[in-house]
Backbone as CSV, one residue per row, in Angstrom:
resi,resn,N_x,N_y,N_z,CA_x,CA_y,CA_z,C_x,C_y,C_z
1,MET,122.513,95.304,111.913,121.449,94.699,111.011,121.921,94.531,109.618
2,GLN,121.750,93.410,109.345,121.747,93.030,107.987,121.308,93.409,107.080
3,PRO,122.016,94.014,105.687,120.950,94.407,104.710,119.507,93.564,104.293
4,GLY,119.616,92.337,104.504,118.234,91.193,104.407,117.138,91.500,105.347
5,ASN,117.681,91.831,106.416,117.073,92.093,107.602,116.685,93.526,107.260
6,ILE,116.723,94.760,106.560,116.355,95.903,106.086,115.214,95.598,104.775
7,VAL,115.415,94.904,104.147,115.208,94.096,103.174,113.601,93.778,103.566
8,ALA,114.022,92.784,104.543,112.369,92.213,104.657,111.402,93.390,105.488
9,ALA,112.382,93.807,106.438,111.363,94.864,107.260,110.380,96.285,106.383
10,SER,111.237,96.656,105.049,111.168,97.468,103.813,109.411,96.998,103.184
11,GLY,109.347,95.479,103.007,109.150,94.463,102.324,107.588,94.289,103.099
12,ARG,107.738,94.461,104.845,106.605,94.214,105.292,106.167,95.744,105.980
13,LEU,106.567,96.550,105.745,106.006,98.058,106.321,105.273,98.240,104.320
14,GLN,106.121,97.990,103.711,104.852,98.205,102.404,103.766,97.142,102.585
15,GLU,103.729,95.838,102.250,102.488,95.391,102.937,101.813,95.983,103.620
16,ALA,101.969,95.977,105.005,100.817,96.358,105.979,100.441,98.156,105.197
17,ALA,101.012,99.144,104.809,101.088,99.958,104.303,99.356,99.857,103.293
18,LEU,99.626,98.553,102.522,98.609,98.337,101.202,97.340,98.089,102.174
19,GLN,97.814,97.336,103.273,96.618,96.204,103.739,95.902,98.014,103.969
20,LEU,96.721,99.026,104.588,95.722,100.131,105.348,95.390,100.603,104.826
21,GLN,95.744,100.804,103.501,95.346,101.591,102.311,93.517,100.696,102.086
22,LEU,93.935,99.250,102.262,92.672,98.979,101.253,91.573,98.804,102.362
23,ALA,91.742,98.706,103.626,90.892,98.435,104.778,90.479,100.315,104.829
24,TRP,91.084,101.161,104.611,90.361,102.575,104.564,89.704,102.910,103.874
25,SER,90.237,102.115,102.493,88.896,102.539,101.635,87.526,101.743,101.877
26,THR,87.647,100.734,102.523,86.613,100.342,103.068,85.861,100.803,103.935
27,THR,86.466,101.513,104.583,86.263,102.305,105.521,85.669,103.487,105.281
28,ARG,85.885,104.265,104.167,85.269,105.353,103.574,83.876,105.210,102.724
29,ASP,84.057,103.676,102.686,82.876,103.481,102.062,81.137,103.598,103.177
30,LEU,81.652,103.062,104.191,80.865,103.610,105.778,80.791,104.772,105.851
31,TRP,82.192,105.587,106.216,82.571,106.723,107.198,82.941,107.544,106.058
32,ASN,81.832,108.797,105.825,82.090,109.566,104.515,81.594,110.985,105.161
33,ASP,82.095,111.571,106.196,82.299,112.757,106.566,83.059,113.644,107.075
34,SER,83.263,115.209,107.298,84.087,115.953,108.099,84.908,114.999,108.521
35,ALA,84.806,114.765,109.749,85.732,113.587,110.858,86.753,113.274,109.970
36,SER,86.050,111.930,108.747,86.928,111.017,108.149,87.765,111.612,107.643
37,HIS,87.609,113.042,106.663,88.495,113.774,105.750,89.212,114.081,106.721
38,ARG,89.277,114.780,107.816,90.024,115.232,108.748,91.136,114.708,108.960
39,PHE,90.671,113.205,109.974,91.306,111.749,109.984,92.478,111.191,108.848
40,GLU,92.047,111.482,108.075,92.697,111.609,106.715,93.904,111.972,106.160
41,GLU,93.538,113.444,106.523,94.231,114.432,106.404,95.320,114.651,107.508
42,GLU,94.621,114.409,108.856,95.765,115.010,109.519,96.766,113.495,109.912
43,HIS,95.889,112.257,109.494,97.094,110.804,110.652,97.368,110.040,109.087
44,LEU,96.385,109.747,108.165,97.007,108.989,107.082,97.938,109.615,105.803
45,ARG,97.475,110.667,105.570,98.021,111.233,104.210,99.072,111.574,104.942
46,PRO,99.820,112.081,105.664,101.079,112.043,106.199,101.930,110.898,106.150
47,MET,101.440,109.614,107.052,101.840,108.492,106.997,102.324,107.962,106.014
48,PHE,101.554,107.561,104.744,101.332,107.293,103.576,103.057,108.289,102.789
49,GLU,102.622,109.474,103.193,103.801,110.128,102.428,104.908,109.637,103.149
50,ALA,105.315,109.572,104.199,106.693,109.435,104.703,106.598,107.873,104.589
51,ILE,106.213,106.654,104.411,106.142,105.342,104.071,106.583,106.033,102.490
52,ASN,106.034,106.074,101.583,106.577,106.612,100.318,108.331,107.063,100.407
53,VAL,108.675,107.686,101.044,109.944,108.397,101.205,110.649,107.584,102.068
54,ALA,110.329,106.851,102.742,111.210,105.616,103.847,111.766,104.358,102.738
55,LEU,110.384,103.576,101.887,110.505,103.051,101.516,112.061,103.005,100.072
56,PRO,112.378,104.175,99.528,113.240,103.623,98.504,114.548,104.375,99.259
57,ALA,114.410,105.003,100.652,115.826,105.142,101.472,115.838,103.885,102.043
58,LEU,115.363,103.158,102.067,115.595,101.591,103.413,116.394,100.862,102.062
59,SER,115.834,101.041,100.635,116.292,100.296,99.475,117.777,100.816,99.592
60,GLN,118.038,101.997,99.333,119.331,102.488,99.195,120.062,102.352,100.783
61,LEU,119.567,102.285,101.812,120.224,101.973,102.863,120.911,100.105,102.821
62,ALA,119.909,99.622,102.169,120.331,98.198,102.383,121.593,97.809,101.361
63,GLN,121.505,98.748,100.307,122.305,98.596,99.101,123.348,99.009,100.128
64,ALA,124.087,100.233,100.551,125.099,100.566,100.895,125.691,99.411,102.166
65,MET,124.959,99.521,102.777,125.309,98.192,104.027,125.911,96.854,103.403
66,GLN,125.162,96.458,102.121,125.659,95.487,101.176,127.015,95.874,100.895
67,GLN,127.210,96.840,99.885,128.568,97.078,99.684,129.736,97.436,100.384
68,ALA,129.256,97.831,101.717,130.109,98.032,102.368,130.689,96.910,103.355
69,ALA,129.306,95.770,103.349,130.147,94.751,103.922,131.121,93.892,103.097
70,VAL,130.974,93.716,101.370,131.656,93.293,100.701,133.501,94.053,100.902
71,GLN,133.179,95.156,100.775,134.498,95.734,100.768,135.429,95.846,102.032
72,CYS,134.525,95.846,103.451,135.261,95.223,104.465,135.473,94.065,104.830
73,ARG,135.118,92.847,103.766,135.470,91.765,103.919,137.373,91.602,103.618
74,GLU,137.598,90.802,104.623,138.980,90.274,104.612,138.996,89.297,103.578
75,PRO,140.131,89.641,102.323,140.975,89.006,101.459,140.192,87.514,101.796
76,GLY,139.933,87.048,100.620,139.580,85.533,100.804,138.492,85.105,101.975
77,GLU,137.960,85.673,102.322,136.581,85.566,102.898,135.400,85.171,102.321
78,HIS,134.813,84.355,102.626,133.547,83.942,101.697,132.209,84.863,101.786
79,ALA,131.621,85.133,100.896,130.261,85.933,100.812,129.080,85.686,101.693
80,GLY,129.357,85.114,102.775,127.783,84.442,103.783,127.639,85.603,104.689
81,LEU,126.903,86.487,103.799,126.242,87.787,104.474,125.043,87.401,105.024
């Protein structure tokens, strides 16, 4: 996988999480009972926490892969990653 693919996937994940947060905010205006609170606690909050951990990790992975690609390149080879 190319580092750019990881960055693009990370961007898509971030955008999807933002859209879900917005949709959930709208939903909570209409559905605000113990079931909605339980759903948020059991499903949404853990997912958003995982995403918040994954995004910086994906960025670090892309940087490490970019650096590895540069270091593994043959001398005189172009930087066309």
